[in-house]
One Martini backbone bead per residue (centre of mass of N, CA, C, O) as a GRO file, in nm:
protein
  318
    1SER     BB    1  -2.415  -5.035   0.427
    2GLY     BB    2  -2.221  -5.301   0.291
    3ALA     BB    3  -2.377  -5.259  -0.008
    4TRP     BB    4  -2.322  -4.966  -0.119
    5GLY     BB    5  -2.060  -5.043  -0.311
    6ALA     BB    6  -2.200  -5.240  -0.489
    7ALA     BB    7  -2.316  -5.389  -0.737
    8GLY     BB    8  -2.619  -5.204  -0.813
    9ALA     BB    9  -2.597  -4.954  -0.670
   10VAL     BB   10  -2.805  -4.681  -0.585
   11ARG     BB   11  -2.812  -4.358  -0.633
   12GLY     BB   12  -3.036  -4.182  -0.450
   13SER     BB   13  -3.288  -4.349  -0.355
   14ALA     BB   14  -3.441  -4.147  -0.172
   15LEU     BB   15  -3.503  -3.951  -0.407
   16LEU     BB   16  -3.661  -4.155  -0.582
   17LEU     BB   17  -3.878  -4.222  -0.357
   18GLY     BB   18  -3.959  -3.910  -0.314
   19ALA     BB   19  -4.079  -3.941  -0.610
   20GLN     BB   20  -4.384  -4.030  -0.628
   21GLU     BB   21  -4.459  -4.074  -0.928
   22TRP     BB   22  -4.219  -4.251  -1.004
   23ALA     BB   23  -4.233  -4.451  -0.770
   24GLY     BB   24  -4.514  -4.562  -0.849
   25ALA     BB   25  -4.417  -4.662  -1.137
   26HIS     BB   26  -4.148  -4.828  -0.976
   27ARG     BB   27  -4.258  -5.038  -0.799
   28PRO     BB   28  -4.202  -5.293  -0.615
   29ASP     BB   29  -4.298  -5.626  -0.527
   30ARG     BB   30  -4.021  -5.664  -0.362
   31VAL     BB   31  -3.870  -5.663  -0.023
   32VAL     BB   32  -3.541  -5.696   0.104
   33VAL     BB   33  -3.445  -5.719   0.438
   34VAL     BB   34  -3.114  -5.665   0.579
   35GLY     BB   35  -3.182  -5.624   0.886
   36ARG     BB   36  -3.216  -5.277   0.941
   37PRO     BB   37  -3.376  -5.005   0.895
   38THR     BB   38  -3.390  -4.690   0.857
   39LEU     BB   39  -3.515  -4.347   0.894
   40SER     BB   40  -3.602  -4.326   0.618
   41ARG     BB   41  -3.884  -4.210   0.482
   42PRO     BB   42  -3.901  -4.348   0.198
   43VAL     BB   43  -3.847  -4.626   0.302
   44ALA     BB   44  -4.080  -4.653   0.514
   45ALA     BB   45  -4.297  -4.618   0.297
   46LEU     BB   46  -4.235  -4.870   0.130
   47LEU     BB   47  -4.267  -5.075   0.374
   48ALA     BB   48  -4.585  -4.964   0.418
   49ASP     BB   49  -4.675  -5.082   0.157
   50PRO     BB   50  -4.931  -5.306   0.076
   51ALA     BB   51  -4.822  -5.365  -0.231
   52VAL     BB   52  -4.558  -5.471  -0.077
   53ARG     BB   53  -4.339  -5.719  -0.028
   54VAL     BB   54  -4.199  -5.806   0.288
   55GLU     BB   55  -3.865  -5.908   0.381
   56THR     BB   56  -3.706  -6.019   0.681
   57TYR     BB   57  -3.349  -6.032   0.765
   58ALA     BB   58  -3.180  -6.166   1.055
   59PRO     BB   59  -2.981  -6.289   1.305
   60SER     BB   60  -3.247  -6.181   1.458
   61PRO     BB   61  -3.601  -6.151   1.494
   62ARG     BB   62  -3.563  -5.955   1.717
   63TRP     BB   63  -3.696  -5.651   1.621
   64ALA     BB   64  -3.699  -5.663   1.292
   65ASP     BB   65  -4.041  -5.603   1.303
   66PRO     BB   66  -4.203  -5.367   1.458
   67GLY     BB   67  -4.441  -5.301   1.226
   68ARG     BB   68  -4.569  -5.570   1.120
   69GLY     BB   69  -4.518  -5.582   0.770
   70SER     BB   70  -4.401  -5.864   0.726
   71ALA     BB   71  -4.426  -6.164   0.569
   72VAL     BB   72  -4.119  -6.216   0.661
   73VAL     BB   73  -3.927  -6.359   0.940
   74GLY     BB   74  -3.571  -6.408   0.956
   75SER     BB   75  -3.224  -6.575   0.943
   76ALA     BB   76  -3.116  -6.588   0.629
   77ALA     BB   77  -2.860  -6.398   0.637
   78LEU     BB   78  -2.661  -6.627   0.711
   79ASP     BB   79  -2.747  -6.681   0.401
   80PRO     BB   80  -2.683  -6.487   0.138
   81GLY     BB   81  -2.879  -6.650  -0.079
   82LEU     BB   82  -3.166  -6.710   0.053
   83ALA     BB   83  -3.334  -6.434   0.018
   84LEU     BB   84  -3.309  -6.470  -0.325
   85ARG     BB   85  -3.457  -6.723  -0.343
   86ASP     BB   86  -3.700  -6.864  -0.555
   87SER     BB   87  -4.062  -6.827  -0.656
   88GLY     BB   88  -3.979  -6.709  -0.948
   89PRO     BB   89  -3.899  -6.500  -1.150
   90ARG     BB   90  -3.676  -6.309  -1.269
   91GLY     BB   91  -3.580  -6.024  -1.311
   92ASP     BB   92  -3.638  -5.705  -1.447
   93ALA     BB   93  -3.434  -5.546  -1.658
   94ALA     BB   94  -3.591  -5.288  -1.731
   95TRP     BB   95  -3.645  -5.199  -1.430
   96SER     BB   96  -3.347  -5.176  -1.356
   97ALA     BB   97  -3.270  -4.969  -1.577
   98ALA     BB   98  -3.464  -4.746  -1.483
   99TRP     BB   99  -3.315  -4.693  -1.218
  100ALA     BB  100  -3.031  -4.634  -1.337
  101ASP     BB  101  -3.126  -4.391  -1.513
  102ALA     BB  102  -3.248  -4.222  -1.281
  103ALA     BB  103  -2.979  -4.201  -1.117
  104THR     BB  104  -2.829  -4.043  -1.338
  105ARG     BB  105  -3.015  -3.793  -1.358
  106VAL     BB  106  -3.012  -3.712  -1.062
  107GLY     BB  107  -2.705  -3.687  -1.032
  108LEU     BB  108  -2.666  -3.454  -1.228
  109ALA     BB  109  -2.855  -3.253  -1.093
  110VAL     BB  110  -2.725  -3.260  -0.809
  111ASP     BB  111  -2.436  -3.173  -0.891
  112ALA     BB  112  -2.514  -2.893  -1.007
  113GLU     BB  113  -2.621  -2.789  -0.732
  114LEU     BB  114  -2.364  -2.845  -0.560
  115ASP     BB  115  -2.165  -2.679  -0.771
  116ASP     BB  116  -2.285  -2.391  -0.675
  117ALA     BB  117  -2.057  -2.222  -0.520
  118PRO     BB  118  -2.100  -1.906  -0.545
  119ALA     BB  119  -2.381  -1.938  -0.375
  120ARG     BB  120  -2.288  -2.164  -0.129
  121GLY     BB  121  -2.045  -2.319  -0.107
  122LEU     BB  122  -1.967  -2.541   0.160
  123THR     BB  123  -2.183  -2.766   0.212
  124ALA     BB  124  -2.298  -3.040   0.374
  125ALA     BB  125  -2.374  -3.188   0.117
  126ARG     BB  126  -2.112  -3.158  -0.039
  127LEU     BB  127  -1.929  -3.271   0.172
  128ALA     BB  128  -2.032  -3.564   0.165
  129ARG     BB  129  -1.970  -3.622  -0.126
  130ASP     BB  130  -1.659  -3.529  -0.130
  131VAL     BB  131  -1.545  -3.720   0.079
  132VAL     BB  132  -1.608  -3.986  -0.074
  133ALA     BB  133  -1.451  -3.909  -0.339
  134THR     BB  134  -1.155  -3.854  -0.188
  135LEU     BB  135  -1.093  -4.104  -0.081
  136PRO     BB  136  -0.887  -4.357  -0.041
  137ALA     BB  137  -0.813  -4.652  -0.105
  138GLY     BB  138  -0.878  -4.844   0.194
  139ALA     BB  139  -1.064  -4.691   0.354
  140LEU     BB  140  -1.218  -4.543   0.642
  141LEU     BB  141  -1.573  -4.484   0.729
  142VAL     BB  142  -1.731  -4.279   0.966
  143LEU     BB  143  -2.074  -4.225   1.057
  144GLY     BB  144  -2.272  -3.999   1.160
  145SER     BB  145  -2.548  -3.902   1.275
  146SER     BB  146  -2.800  -3.768   1.103
  147THR     BB  147  -2.698  -3.582   0.844
  148PRO     BB  148  -2.446  -3.737   0.728
  149VAL     BB  149  -2.585  -4.023   0.663
  150ARG     BB  150  -2.799  -3.898   0.476
  151ASP     BB  151  -2.620  -3.750   0.271
  152VAL     BB  152  -2.468  -4.004   0.173
  153ASP     BB  153  -2.706  -4.165   0.083
  154ARG     BB  154  -2.823  -3.940  -0.128
  155LEU     BB  155  -2.525  -3.813  -0.271
  156ALA     BB  156  -2.333  -4.021  -0.289
  157VAL     BB  157  -2.107  -4.224  -0.461
  158PRO     BB  158  -2.084  -4.527  -0.513
  159ARG     BB  159  -1.796  -4.725  -0.387
  160PRO     BB  160  -1.525  -4.888  -0.395
  161GLY     BB  161  -1.274  -4.922  -0.132
  162LEU     BB  162  -1.476  -4.891   0.115
  163THR     BB  163  -1.522  -4.864   0.467
  164VAL     BB  164  -1.849  -4.847   0.610
  165LEU     BB  165  -1.956  -4.696   0.911
  166ALA     BB  166  -2.216  -4.729   1.179
  167ASN     BB  167  -2.425  -4.667   1.407
  168ARG     BB  168  -2.710  -4.761   1.513
  169GLY     BB  169  -2.873  -4.574   1.336
  170VAL     BB  170  -2.971  -4.202   1.310
  171ALA     BB  171  -3.001  -4.071   1.637
  172GLY     BB  172  -2.738  -4.163   1.777
  173ILE     BB  173  -2.447  -3.968   1.908
  174ASP     BB  174  -2.303  -4.132   2.097
  175GLY     BB  175  -1.961  -4.228   2.068
  176THR     BB  176  -1.822  -4.159   1.786
  177ILE     BB  177  -1.527  -4.104   1.830
  178SER     BB  178  -1.470  -4.382   1.969
  179THR     BB  179  -1.551  -4.546   1.734
  180ALA     BB  180  -1.343  -4.436   1.532
  181LEU     BB  181  -1.093  -4.515   1.681
  182GLY     BB  182  -1.144  -4.820   1.710
  183ALA     BB  183  -1.178  -4.874   1.407
  184ALA     BB  184  -0.907  -4.766   1.313
  185LEU     BB  185  -0.726  -4.963   1.484
  186ALA     BB  186  -0.833  -5.215   1.347
  187HIS     BB  187  -0.787  -5.147   1.052
  188GLN     BB  188  -0.484  -5.098   1.070
  189GLY     BB  189  -0.401  -5.362   1.216
  190ALA     BB  190  -0.502  -5.525   0.943
  191GLY     BB  191  -0.378  -5.323   0.694
  192GLY     BB  192  -0.522  -5.074   0.657
  193GLY     BB  193  -0.594  -4.761   0.595
  194ARG     BB  194  -0.719  -4.492   0.629
  195ALA     BB  195  -0.905  -4.270   0.850
  196PHE     BB  196  -1.255  -4.156   0.879
  197ALA     BB  197  -1.482  -3.890   0.983
  198LEU     BB  198  -1.842  -3.800   0.983
  199MET     BB  199  -1.964  -3.521   1.180
  200GLY     BB  200  -2.128  -3.339   1.376
  201ASP     BB  201  -2.108  -3.102   1.619
  202LEU     BB  202  -2.268  -3.251   1.844
  203THR     BB  203  -2.139  -3.519   1.817
  204PHE     BB  204  -1.861  -3.422   1.886
  205LEU     BB  205  -1.921  -3.297   2.173
  206HIS     BB  206  -2.050  -3.560   2.305
  207ASP     BB  207  -1.730  -3.696   2.253
  208LEU     BB  208  -1.474  -3.525   2.318
  209THR     BB  209  -1.305  -3.722   2.519
  210GLY     BB  210  -1.216  -3.921   2.287
  211LEU     BB  211  -0.952  -3.746   2.217
  212LEU     BB  212  -0.854  -3.879   2.478
  213THR     BB  213  -0.550  -4.032   2.540
  214GLY     BB  214  -0.343  -4.234   2.679
  215GLU     BB  215  -0.041  -4.281   2.782
  216GLY     BB  216   0.089  -4.485   2.518
  217GLU     BB  217  -0.131  -4.485   2.331
  218ALA     BB  218  -0.273  -4.555   2.049
  219VAL     BB  219  -0.293  -4.359   1.743
  220PRO     BB  220  -0.455  -4.305   1.474
  221ASP     BB  221  -0.523  -4.244   1.134
  222LEU     BB  222  -0.730  -3.977   1.193
  223THR     BB  223  -1.009  -3.796   1.028
  224VAL     BB  224  -1.219  -3.539   1.147
  225VAL     BB  225  -1.526  -3.433   1.007
  226VAL     BB  226  -1.697  -3.102   1.066
  227PRO     BB  227  -2.004  -2.987   1.044
  228ASP     BB  228  -2.067  -2.637   1.140
  229ASN     BB  229  -2.404  -2.506   1.253
  230ASP     BB  230  -2.451  -2.446   1.557
  231GLY     BB  231  -2.606  -2.734   1.579
  232GLY     BB  232  -2.939  -2.879   1.494
  233GLY     BB  233  -2.986  -2.854   1.168
  234ILE     BB  234  -3.196  -3.079   1.088
  235PHE     BB  235  -3.452  -2.936   1.209
  236ALA     BB  236  -3.479  -2.732   0.969
  237GLN     BB  237  -3.584  -2.994   0.778
  238LEU     BB  238  -3.819  -3.014   0.974
  239GLU     BB  239  -4.097  -2.950   1.158
  240PRO     BB  240  -3.950  -2.750   1.363
  241GLY     BB  241  -3.882  -2.541   1.109
  242GLN     BB  242  -4.140  -2.415   1.114
  243PRO     BB  243  -4.271  -2.097   1.157
  244GLN     BB  244  -4.441  -2.158   1.426
  245TYR     BB  245  -4.148  -2.239   1.577
  246ALA     BB  246  -3.949  -1.992   1.589
  247SER     BB  247  -3.942  -1.894   1.901
  248ALA     BB  248  -3.822  -2.203   1.992
  249TYR     BB  249  -3.606  -2.330   1.804
  250ARG     BB  250  -3.320  -2.255   1.902
  251ARG     BB  251  -3.330  -2.365   2.192
  252VAL     BB  252  -3.480  -2.654   2.148
  253PHE     BB  253  -3.338  -2.750   1.853
  254GLY     BB  254  -3.066  -2.595   1.787
  255THR     BB  255  -2.871  -2.574   2.014
  256PRO     BB  256  -2.636  -2.370   2.053
  257HIS     BB  257  -2.279  -2.370   2.134
  258GLY     BB  258  -2.050  -2.145   2.068
  259ARG     BB  259  -1.795  -2.291   1.945
  260ASP     BB  260  -1.450  -2.347   1.875
  261LEU     BB  261  -1.344  -2.635   1.732
  262VAL     BB  262  -1.055  -2.587   1.675
  263SER     BB  263  -0.970  -2.508   1.964
  264VAL     BB  264  -1.078  -2.752   2.110
  265ALA     BB  265  -0.895  -2.967   1.962
  266ARG     BB  266  -0.623  -2.834   2.034
  267ALA     BB  267  -0.657  -2.860   2.347
  268LEU     BB  268  -0.661  -3.195   2.296
  269GLY     BB  269  -0.397  -3.233   2.072
  270TRP     BB  270  -0.507  -3.168   1.801
  271ALA     BB  271  -0.513  -3.119   1.484
  272ALA     BB  272  -0.654  -2.810   1.332
  273THR     BB  273  -0.894  -2.706   1.082
  274ALA     BB  274  -1.038  -2.468   0.864
  275VAL     BB  275  -1.278  -2.489   0.590
  276GLY     BB  276  -1.426  -2.323   0.268
  277ASP     BB  277  -1.340  -2.526   0.028
  278PRO     BB  278  -1.265  -2.781  -0.184
  279GLY     BB  279  -0.961  -2.750  -0.189
  280GLN     BB  280  -0.910  -2.740   0.121
  281LEU     BB  281  -1.029  -3.021   0.166
  282VAL     BB  282  -0.833  -3.190   0.011
  283THR     BB  283  -0.580  -3.106   0.164
  284ALA     BB  284  -0.682  -3.197   0.455
  285LEU     BB  285  -0.728  -3.498   0.378
  286GLY     BB  286  -0.410  -3.538   0.297
  287ALA     BB  287  -0.246  -3.476   0.584
  288GLY     BB  288  -0.345  -3.640   0.810
  289GLY     BB  289  -0.315  -3.804   1.124
  290PRO     BB  290  -0.441  -3.651   1.375
  291ARG     BB  291  -0.748  -3.489   1.281
  292VAL     BB  292  -0.939  -3.178   1.244
  293VAL     BB  293  -1.220  -3.082   1.024
  294VAL     BB  294  -1.377  -2.766   0.970
  295VAL     BB  295  -1.713  -2.689   0.852
  296ARG     BB  296  -1.882  -2.409   0.787
  297THR     BB  297  -2.237  -2.372   0.821
  298ASP     BB  298  -2.572  -2.300   0.703
  299PRO     BB  299  -2.881  -2.405   0.813
  300ALA     BB  300  -3.068  -2.254   0.616
  301ALA     BB  301  -2.920  -2.326   0.352
  302ASP     BB  302  -2.937  -2.635   0.393
  303ALA     BB  303  -3.242  -2.655   0.392
  304ALA     BB  304  -3.294  -2.525   0.111
  305LEU     BB  305  -3.132  -2.737  -0.040
  306ALA     BB  306  -3.300  -2.985   0.027
  307VAL     BB  307  -3.543  -2.895  -0.131
  308ARG     BB  308  -3.405  -2.845  -0.403
  309LEU     BB  309  -3.312  -3.148  -0.444
  310ARG     BB  310  -3.592  -3.263  -0.459
  311ASP     BB  311  -3.684  -3.095  -0.704
  312VAL     BB  312  -3.469  -3.176  -0.912
  313ALA     BB  313  -3.527  -3.467  -0.904
  314ALA     BB  314  -3.816  -3.461  -1.006
  315GLN     BB  315  -3.745  -3.313  -1.271
  316ALA     BB  316  -3.552  -3.537  -1.382
  317LEU     BB  317  -3.804  -3.746  -1.389
  318GLY     BB  318  -4.067  -3.584  -1.501
   0.00000   0.00000   0.00000
């Protein structure tokens, strides 16, 4: 969302909403959706709660509310203030403060878990948090679908000074390198700073030829960061990763690619390096592009960490 780094943005809102006891005690009366919601399960559960009034505003009402759960569907988002003009009393400051306090407590707990480097190394989750924290002001960040956009949403600290883009939805991985190249050219052509993309290994491979540019064509200062778990690691965190599917999981859902992504990127003319710790990541991000930075991760460890992060968030909320 373009509002992700705005004042009042709450870090880790999906983790807060996923802590059912706390979320139930701090449930909003009204939710205003501008545009279309993501596939985040905690957000979807909130929007489906019959006790919450949902209002959806989009440039066009067509398909803006496919679940037919909104009390209002309109195009008021064309007027930034219209959706929040109201019907009743102003917001409850104590309620807002409770959310801010909860976000702080969860953030501290999550950071402690992510920073347990001797036990876990540079995980995909920590990578998402650290990339956002490390980028220079004025940078562009393009997020790939699947795990990267979810990890940034859950774990990164919202901050000003970044332009963050993603293709619609969090399930479609095609064309992400090309999206990042085009966005970087436009961003830098308008006087913007450096450009970065964070995308999974399958997303990277699905648009690999996007790295090939025509002779004489402009190539932006773009650094593509790829957490490489050798396949569709997100499914290890979802229902297909359950033990009863173990015999079919690797071939059907894991879909390992078995490729050396550093060698692949170099073969297509890009500088490329593999990094294994936070210090190496900072150095690689500062090196300038066009460049590919590969971080190899363990999908089983990433899945276990995702469960642990939900647990520590719930514990932090009491």
